[in-house]
NURO-66567 format. One record per residue (C-alpha): residue number from 1; x, z, y. Coordinates in nm, 4 decimals, padded with zeros to 6 digits. Layout:
BEGIN
 resi       xx       zz       yy
  NUM        X        Z        Y
...
//
This chain:
BEGIN
 resi       xx       zz       yy
    1  03.9397 -01.9266 -06.4154
    2  04.1146 -01.6734 -06.1868
    3  04.0889 -01.3160 -06.3040
    4  03.9132 -01.4060 -06.6285
    5  03.9859 -01.1866 -06.9293
    6  03.9423 -01.3885 -07.2477
    7  04.0526 -01.3866 -07.6075
    8  04.1650 -01.7205 -07.7551
    9  04.0261 -01.7393 -08.1097
   10  03.9908 -01.9813 -08.3995
   11  03.6239 -01.9815 -08.5022
   12  03.4250 -02.1254 -08.7917
   13  03.0708 -02.1081 -08.9192
   14  02.9759 -01.9099 -09.2299
   15  03.0726 -02.2064 -09.4479
   16  03.4349 -02.1733 -09.3268
   17  03.4770 -02.5435 -09.2567
   18  03.5948 -02.7290 -08.9424
   19  03.7553 -02.4407 -08.7463
   20  03.8006 -02.4873 -08.3708
   21  03.9563 -02.2696 -08.1018
   22  03.7802 -02.1287 -07.7957
   23  03.8317 -01.8756 -07.5178
   24  03.5990 -01.5856 -07.5997
   25  03.4525 -01.3698 -07.3237
   26  03.1765 -01.1056 -07.3203
   27  02.8182 -01.2195 -07.2674
   28  02.8028 -01.0192 -06.9452
   29  03.0353 -01.2797 -06.7891
   30  02.7741 -01.5568 -06.8296
   31  02.6893 -01.6055 -06.4609
   32  03.0561 -01.6097 -06.3540
   33  03.1483 -01.8531 -06.6305
   34  02.8642 -02.0878 -06.5387
   35  02.9695 -02.0782 -06.1734
   36  03.3230 -02.1854 -06.2704
   37  03.1939 -02.4772 -06.4829
   38  03.4813 -02.4878 -06.7343
   39  03.5840 -02.8383 -06.8422
   40  03.4879 -02.7965 -07.2078
   41  03.1649 -02.6152 -07.1429
   42  03.0070 -02.2842 -07.2450
   43  02.8160 -02.1529 -07.5457
   44  02.6902 -01.8115 -07.6593
   45  02.7737 -01.6874 -08.0109
   46  02.6371 -01.3984 -08.2141
   47  02.7551 -01.2929 -08.5594
   48  02.8580 -01.6421 -08.6667
   49  02.6090 -01.6841 -08.9535
   50  02.5204 -02.0462 -08.8771
   51  02.6797 -02.2286 -09.1684
   52  02.8272 -02.5177 -08.9737
   53  02.9474 -02.5705 -08.6164
   54  02.6414 -02.4621 -08.4178
   55  02.8198 -02.1566 -08.2718
   56  03.1549 -02.3248 -08.1988
   57  03.2838 -02.4876 -07.8809
   58  03.6224 -02.6565 -07.9307
   59  03.8512 -02.5998 -07.6338
   60  03.5733 -02.4411 -07.4297
   61  03.4350 -02.0952 -07.3604
   62  03.2384 -01.8799 -07.6037
   63  03.0287 -01.5903 -07.4732
   64  03.0296 -01.3144 -07.7345
   65  02.6818 -01.1651 -07.7615
   66  02.7795 -00.8891 -08.0038
   67  02.9034 -00.6753 -07.7133
   68  02.5451 -00.6809 -07.5828
   69  02.3549 -00.5008 -07.8582
   70  02.1155 -00.2378 -07.7209
   71  01.7605 -00.1558 -07.8225
   72  01.6388 -00.1010 -07.4685
   73  01.2812  00.0202 -07.5266
   74  01.0412  00.0752 -07.8155
   75  00.6716  00.1345 -07.7574
   76  00.5642  00.3360 -08.0636
   77  00.1969  00.2593 -07.9999
   78  00.2191 -00.1212 -07.9776
   79  00.5410 -00.2042 -08.1619
   80  00.6750 -00.4003 -07.8653
   81  01.0513 -00.3693 -07.8350
   82  01.2842 -00.4919 -07.5643
   83  01.6300 -00.5610 -07.6990
   84  01.9589 -00.7073 -07.5838
   85  02.0225 -01.0424 -07.7472
   86  02.3316 -00.9249 -07.9334
   87  02.1509 -00.6631 -08.1412
   88  02.1424 -00.7496 -08.5106
   89  01.8435 -00.7633 -08.7422
   90  02.0274 -00.5003 -08.9465
   91  02.0406 -00.2533 -08.6590
   92  01.6808 -00.3262 -08.5633
   93  01.5568 -00.2567 -08.9166
   94  01.7439  00.0729 -08.9289
   95  01.5885  00.1792 -08.5979
   96  01.2367  00.0490 -08.6615
   97  01.1551  00.1463 -09.0194
   98  01.1454  00.5264 -08.9619
   99  00.8871  00.4581 -08.6875
  100  00.6703  00.2537 -08.9247
  101  00.7677 -00.0908 -08.7972
  102  00.9617 -00.3870 -08.9359
  103  01.0993 -00.7084 -08.7883
  104  00.8394 -00.9888 -08.7803
  105  01.0734 -01.2378 -08.9494
  106  01.4049 -01.1980 -09.1265
  107  01.6202 -01.4655 -09.2878
  108  01.8185 -01.4106 -09.6080
  109  02.0774 -01.2072 -09.4194
  110  02.0191 -00.9162 -09.1837
  111  02.3483 -00.9857 -09.0066
  112  02.2131 -01.2195 -08.7408
  113  02.1505 -01.1383 -08.3756
  114  01.8212 -01.1631 -08.1902
  115  01.9793 -01.4274 -07.9655
  116  02.0750 -01.6297 -08.2727
  117  01.7285 -01.5767 -08.4197
  118  01.5782 -01.7316 -08.1051
  119  01.8305 -02.0166 -08.0818
  120  01.7629 -02.1112 -08.4454
  121  01.3938 -02.0042 -08.4441
  122  01.4643 -01.8426 -08.7789
  123  01.2131 -01.8354 -09.0614
  124  01.1772 -01.6118 -09.3636
  125  00.9804 -01.5471 -09.6797
  126  00.6622 -01.4983 -09.4746
  127  00.6501 -01.8270 -09.2817
  128  00.3340 -01.9358 -09.4624
  129  00.1456 -01.6482 -09.2969
  130  00.3554 -01.5333 -08.9985
  131  00.5385 -01.8415 -08.8709
  132  00.8885 -01.8353 -08.7222
  133  01.0637 -01.5683 -08.5182
  134  00.9790 -01.7106 -08.1766
  135  00.6064 -01.6862 -08.2489
  136  00.6571 -01.3111 -08.2057
  137  00.8716 -01.3240 -07.8894
  138  00.6677 -01.2255 -07.5848
  139  00.9315 -01.2983 -07.3188
  140  01.3062 -01.3432 -07.2744
  141  01.5680 -01.3531 -07.0023
  142  01.7727 -01.6718 -07.0021
  143  02.0869 -01.7234 -06.7931
  144  02.1172 -02.0935 -06.7149
  145  02.3565 -02.2939 -06.4958
  146  02.0848 -02.3081 -06.2278
  147  02.0032 -01.9369 -06.2347
  148  01.8668 -01.6465 -06.4350
  149  01.5069 -01.6910 -06.5456
  150  01.2484 -01.4762 -06.7212
  151  01.0423 -01.7022 -06.9429
  152  00.7440 -01.6558 -07.1702
  153  00.5144 -01.8939 -07.3572
  154  00.2426 -01.8703 -07.0905
  155  00.4160 -01.8908 -06.7516
  156  00.7099 -02.1138 -06.8573
  157  00.6076 -02.2727 -07.1897
  158  00.8348 -02.5782 -07.1715
  159  01.1592 -02.3833 -07.1293
  160  01.0443 -02.1093 -07.3662
  161  00.9809 -02.3515 -07.6509
  162  01.2860 -02.5653 -07.5700
  163  01.4925 -02.2475 -07.6110
  164  01.3158 -02.1624 -07.9387
  165  01.5248 -02.3556 -08.1882
  166  01.7268 -02.5132 -07.9059
  167  02.0587 -02.4081 -08.0673
  168  02.1754 -02.2213 -07.7568
  169  02.1853 -02.5354 -07.5441
  170  01.9194 -02.4414 -07.2868
  171  02.0829 -02.1214 -07.1651
  172  02.2167 -01.7834 -07.2690
  173  01.9474 -01.5400 -07.3826
  174  02.0426 -01.1907 -07.2652
  175  01.7360 -00.9918 -07.3714
  176  01.3959 -01.0413 -07.5319
  177  01.0691 -00.8566 -07.5840
  178  00.9451 -00.8951 -07.9418
  179  00.6296 -00.7758 -08.1206
  180  00.7049 -00.5838 -08.4397
  181  00.4519 -00.5452 -08.7230
  182  00.3507 -00.2085 -08.8661
  183  00.4455 -00.1153 -09.2223
  184  00.3273  00.1699 -09.4438
  185  00.6452  00.2118 -09.6479
  186  01.0137  00.1296 -09.6604
  187  00.9573 -00.0259 -10.0033
  188  00.7801 -00.3375 -10.1226
  189  00.5511 -00.3909 -10.4213
  190  00.6852 -00.7090 -10.5797
  191  00.5353 -00.9413 -10.8418
  192  00.7689 -01.1662 -11.0411
  193  00.6896 -01.4820 -11.2393
  194  00.9342 -01.6938 -11.4367
  195  00.8293 -02.0584 -11.4658
  196  00.9434 -02.3240 -11.7115
  197  00.9697 -02.6073 -11.4605
  198  00.9127 -02.7274 -11.1057
  199  00.5447 -02.8035 -11.1626
  200  00.4884 -02.4445 -11.2690
  201  00.6381 -02.2871 -10.9588
  202  00.4712 -02.5329 -10.7197
  203  00.1341 -02.4586 -10.8770
  204  00.1812 -02.0823 -10.8500
  205  00.2920 -02.1026 -10.4875
  206  00.0159 -02.3445 -10.3873
  207 -00.2539 -02.1431 -10.5594
  208 -00.1415 -01.7911 -10.4844
  209  00.1059 -01.7529 -10.1983
  210 -00.1667 -01.6770 -09.9446
  211 -00.2405 -01.3515 -10.1288
  212  00.1082 -01.2271 -10.0418
  213  00.2897 -01.1719 -09.7146
  214  00.6278 -01.2657 -09.8633
  215  00.7154 -01.5332 -10.1183
  216  01.0343 -01.7066 -10.2344
  217  01.1450 -01.8916 -10.5471
  218  01.4962 -01.9092 -10.6862
  219  01.5492 -02.2480 -10.8550
  220  01.7957 -02.3501 -11.1234
  221  01.9013 -02.6848 -10.9761
  222  02.1190 -02.7713 -11.2762
  223  01.8370 -02.7526 -11.5322
  224  01.7270 -03.0947 -11.6551
  225  01.4620 -03.2631 -11.8666
  226  01.1526 -03.0593 -11.9403
  227  01.3103 -02.7586 -11.7682
  228  01.3805 -02.9411 -11.4412
  229  01.3339 -02.6990 -11.1526
  230  01.2755 -02.3918 -11.3662
  231  01.2355 -02.0993 -11.1322
  232  01.1956 -01.7289 -11.0728
  233  00.9223 -01.6616 -10.8164
  234  00.9081 -01.3263 -10.6360
  235  00.6201 -01.2354 -10.4064
  236  00.5274 -00.9105 -10.2448
  237  00.3936 -00.6914 -09.9681
  238  00.5008 -00.3626 -09.8187
  239  00.3678 -00.0673 -10.0153
  240  00.1473  00.1903 -09.8437
  241  00.2894  00.5145 -09.9827
  242  00.3972  00.6453 -09.6412
  243  00.7629  00.6780 -09.7423
  244  00.9544  00.5433 -09.4415
  245  01.3007  00.6536 -09.5509
  246  01.5199  00.3442 -09.5208
  247  01.7609  00.3019 -09.8117
  248  02.0790  00.1236 -09.7089
  249  02.2310 -00.1072 -09.9675
  250  02.5542 -00.0267 -10.1455
  251  02.8024 -00.2865 -10.0216
  252  03.1113 -00.4131 -10.1986
  253  03.3682 -00.6382 -10.0350
  254  03.5375 -00.9470 -10.1739
  255  03.9148 -00.9999 -10.1723
  256  04.0482 -01.1952 -09.8720
  257  04.1463 -01.4971 -10.0839
  258  03.9666 -01.6708 -10.3692
  259  04.0888 -01.9901 -10.5379
  260  03.8929 -02.3053 -10.4544
  261  03.7043 -02.4332 -10.7545
  262  03.5890 -02.0938 -10.8809
  263  03.2309 -02.1967 -10.8003
  264  03.1912 -02.5077 -11.0182
  265  02.9255 -02.6603 -11.2454
  266  03.0376 -02.4516 -11.5448
  267  03.0337 -02.1155 -11.3674
  268  02.7073 -02.2030 -11.1934
  269  02.5424 -02.2939 -11.5262
  270  02.6477 -01.9610 -11.6757
  271  02.5300 -01.7701 -11.3677
  272  02.1972 -01.9554 -11.3470
  273  02.1281 -01.9020 -11.7169
  274  02.1883 -01.5286 -11.6743
  275  01.9628 -01.5055 -11.3669
  276  01.6834 -01.6975 -11.5363
  277  01.6965 -01.5046 -11.8648
  278  01.7171 -01.1675 -11.6923
  279  01.3971 -01.2261 -11.4971
  280  01.0730 -01.1116 -11.6611
  281  00.8150 -01.3711 -11.7589
  282  00.5575 -01.1766 -11.5573
  283  00.5836 -00.8411 -11.3853
  284  00.3486 -00.6769 -11.1361
  285  00.4076 -00.4142 -10.8700
  286  00.7780 -00.3387 -10.9065
  287  00.8919 -00.1262 -10.6115
  288  01.1977 -00.2706 -10.4355
  289  01.3926 -00.1584 -10.1309
  290  01.4170 -00.3706 -09.8160
  291  01.7794 -00.4790 -09.8855
  292  01.6987 -00.5504 -10.2494
  293  01.4058 -00.7801 -10.1708
  294  01.5106 -00.9456 -09.8447
  295  01.8905 -00.9433 -09.8351
  296  02.0476 -00.9250 -10.1834
  297  02.3546 -01.1271 -10.0838
  298  02.4355 -00.8837 -09.8040
  299  02.5374 -00.6401 -10.0759
  300  02.8553 -00.8461 -10.1176
  301  03.0672 -00.8398 -09.8030
  302  03.2237 -01.1737 -09.7053
  303  03.0654 -01.3440 -10.0054
  304  03.1452 -01.6782 -09.8420
  305  03.5052 -01.6267 -09.9563
  306  03.3941 -01.6942 -10.3143
  307  03.4049 -02.0675 -10.2406
  308  03.7772 -02.0615 -10.1650
  309  03.9734 -02.2198 -09.8834
  310  03.7780 -02.5475 -09.8917
  311  03.4660 -02.3609 -09.7954
  312  03.1086 -02.4702 -09.8615
  313  02.8017 -02.5986 -09.6872
  314  02.4350 -02.5206 -09.6931
  315  02.1942 -02.8089 -09.7198
  316  01.8440 -02.7062 -09.6161
  317  01.5669 -02.9620 -09.6096
  318  01.1975 -02.9768 -09.5305
  319  00.9624 -03.2219 -09.6991
  320  00.5936 -03.2279 -09.5999
  321  00.3107 -03.1363 -09.8324
  322  00.2138 -03.4444 -10.0302
  323  00.5808 -03.5377 -10.0847
  324  00.6324 -03.3275 -10.3963
  325  00.7618 -03.6328 -10.5835
  326  01.0382 -03.6652 -10.3229
  327  01.1284 -03.3015 -10.3842
  328  01.1340 -03.3678 -10.7587
  329  01.3585 -03.6745 -10.7215
  330  01.6001 -03.4785 -10.5064
  331  01.6290 -03.2010 -10.7647
  332  01.6703 -03.4645 -11.0393
  333  01.9530 -03.6295 -10.8442
  334  02.1292 -03.2983 -10.7882
  335  02.0967 -03.1967 -11.1525
  336  02.2038 -03.5407 -11.2759
  337  02.5148 -03.5324 -11.0553
  338  02.6028 -03.1807 -11.1679
  339  02.5734 -03.0556 -10.8087
  340  02.4234 -02.7133 -10.8423
  341  02.4070 -02.3912 -10.6516
  342  02.3917 -02.0274 -10.7529
  343  02.1892 -01.9769 -10.4345
  344  01.9019 -02.2287 -10.4341
  345  01.5707 -02.1177 -10.2863
  346  01.2334 -02.2794 -10.2326
  347  00.9794 -02.1581 -09.9778
  348  00.6412 -02.2780 -09.8579
  349  00.6027 -02.3307 -09.4835
  350  00.2910 -02.2911 -09.2753
  351  00.2319 -02.4456 -08.9303
  352  00.5424 -02.4844 -08.7140
  353  00.6164 -02.3510 -08.3668
  354  00.5697 -02.5787 -08.0609
  355  00.9473 -02.6004 -08.0101
  356  01.0681 -02.9644 -08.0146
  357  01.3757 -02.8697 -08.2201
  358  01.2210 -02.5913 -08.4275
  359  01.2758 -02.6696 -08.7954
  360  00.9676 -02.5477 -08.9881
  361  00.6526 -02.7548 -09.0350
  362  00.3880 -02.7530 -09.3097
  363  00.5655 -02.8341 -09.6344
  364  00.8366 -02.7242 -09.8746
  365  01.1837 -02.6140 -09.7769
  366  01.4719 -02.6188 -10.0245
  367  01.8059 -02.4574 -09.9354
  368  02.1239 -02.4804 -10.1429
  369  02.4768 -02.3477 -10.0951
  370  02.7126 -02.6205 -10.2194
  371  03.0857 -02.6084 -10.2827
  372  03.2813 -02.8869 -10.1105
  373  03.3684 -03.1486 -10.3754
  374  03.4815 -03.5134 -10.3314
  375  03.1529 -03.6888 -10.4150
  376  02.9241 -03.4469 -10.2291
  377  02.9180 -03.6255 -09.8907
  378  02.7970 -03.9604 -10.0256
  379  02.5337 -03.7945 -10.2453
  380  02.3924 -03.5904 -09.9572
  381  02.3909 -03.8952 -09.7292
  382  02.1654 -04.0691 -09.9821
  383  01.9429 -03.7631 -10.0187
  384  01.9196 -03.7292 -09.6390
  385  01.7726 -04.0794 -09.6326
  386  01.5124 -03.9747 -09.8916
  387  01.4201 -03.6695 -09.6838
  388  01.3823 -03.8720 -09.3640
  389  01.1823 -04.1452 -09.5397
  390  00.9397 -03.8738 -09.6547
  391  00.8927 -03.7508 -09.2977
  392  01.1184 -03.4497 -09.3458
  393  01.4219 -03.3067 -09.1709
  394  01.7441 -03.1069 -09.2018
  395  01.7820 -02.7570 -09.0532
  396  02.0299 -02.7807 -08.7638
  397  02.1331 -02.4148 -08.7899
  398  02.2636 -02.4793 -09.1412
  399  02.4022 -02.8311 -09.0933
  400  02.7676 -02.9334 -09.0879
  401  02.7595 -03.3021 -09.1829
  402  02.4329 -03.4931 -09.1274
  403  02.4626 -03.8377 -08.9678
  404  02.3928 -03.8535 -08.5945
  405  02.1662 -04.1584 -08.6268
  406  01.9093 -03.9613 -08.8305
  407  01.8479 -03.6877 -08.5743
  408  01.5962 -03.8697 -08.3477
  409  01.3865 -03.9585 -08.6533
  410  01.3987 -03.6072 -08.7963
  411  01.3190 -03.4554 -08.4568
  412  01.0973 -03.7137 -08.2817
  413  01.0490 -03.4876 -07.9757
  414  01.4231 -03.4856 -07.9036
  415  01.3866 -03.6699 -07.5718
  416  01.1186 -03.4245 -07.4594
  417  01.3615 -03.1396 -07.5337
  418  01.6420 -03.3186 -07.3448
  419  01.4288 -03.3496 -07.0302
  420  01.3603 -02.9748 -07.0234
  421  01.7238 -02.8939 -07.1000
  422  01.8558 -03.1206 -06.8249
  423  01.6338 -02.9435 -06.5728
  424  01.8223 -02.6153 -06.6276
  425  02.1629 -02.7685 -06.7036
  426  02.1901 -03.0900 -06.4987
  427  02.5727 -03.1002 -06.5225
  428  02.5926 -03.0502 -06.9000
  429  02.7745 -02.7155 -06.8915
  430  02.6135 -02.5878 -07.2126
  431  02.7793 -02.7533 -07.5099
  432  02.8682 -02.6909 -07.8738
  433  03.0558 -02.8644 -08.1522
  434  02.7184 -02.9316 -08.3146
  435  02.6024 -03.0997 -07.9944
  436  02.9170 -03.3137 -07.9731
  437  02.8809 -03.4194 -08.3365
  438  02.5087 -03.5024 -08.3232
  439  02.4733 -03.5745 -07.9487
  440  02.1692 -03.3501 -07.9210
  441  02.1911 -03.3412 -07.5417
  442  02.2507 -03.7171 -07.4998
  443  02.5759 -03.6520 -07.3141
  444  02.8178 -03.7511 -07.5903
  445  02.7218 -04.1069 -07.6866
  446  03.0069 -04.3138 -07.8186
//
């Protein structure tokens, strides 16, 4: 590409597996890069918090969105903000909270960009009442190989919802207008319940989640027998004390190198026992800061290094309501195989977005961070089959190893998404390692 200024980099996802090299250019070069149609394609990348290969493009071009991180406008009366796609949830929170607003949806880390939030249609602890991130997006600008388009869910619903959860494969989002909810405090009033088993936490969430705006359960996935699925459930709402002073978290960093094997069944059992015993049986109204409640892991910089050079993966599943026995069997299999996680969370989903590749749907979602060990792949392949048989699916933004053949069953509207995508990228310029591995676009069949 004559005159192009790029930086050749080795990139991975947050799980630090399967690194690939790409030429990295600023997002502002999107139109020029599309016009040149590089042989190995183009993909936008934010802060790299997808666990697998969703934000990688081996041998191709990566457009770095983090150089494009402005909060363009904020309407203090309506809460509508227009932002560049490279702005992070972290920066948005810091700007919004003093004005009495918060982001509509945040995942477990605040270090994701708005562009990544749209591409993954992220969900959070409030999905049961607020839905996914793209439900709150009013419009966005998308640079595609056929031109730059402004899309919204009314005038261009097909492309809007194909982009929502479309893993960056419908175009490069450069800015978005998002509706932000009002808050009355920078702190949350949080109720905590410790349950003896899976039945206990499912009953509490089914019977009481709708009274709270935010809800999440930490699960001990190594507990067995009568304590299978024992959990710590935290639910809360923003307080109304008028204190809008945002308290940033104290952050410690991890050493650059950790030995593989440090996170193992023994250390996880000790950690999980400590977490479970420390939690109160029942506590009401504890005031917590935003980082404390939403993003506790962000307090440890580069915590993904704890898994060593082999890295780790996140396995996040959805099983519909009515398939609680499937969820139980999965947890039993994990516990029986000694495959646990210090970070295992259960949430309750409400209705999903119209996006064909958007992950959430009514049901239960379980997410686990798992160290790479020899028998893990075969175990997860078997559990994937259980999830699919129950009518569930795997979250593409977290995936690094699911079998290609399962994708059309998990996402039955895949062909509908491909038709919209091909309209704006007829030559298949937009591509990612995730796409090559799973053939999402239908251009990589073997």
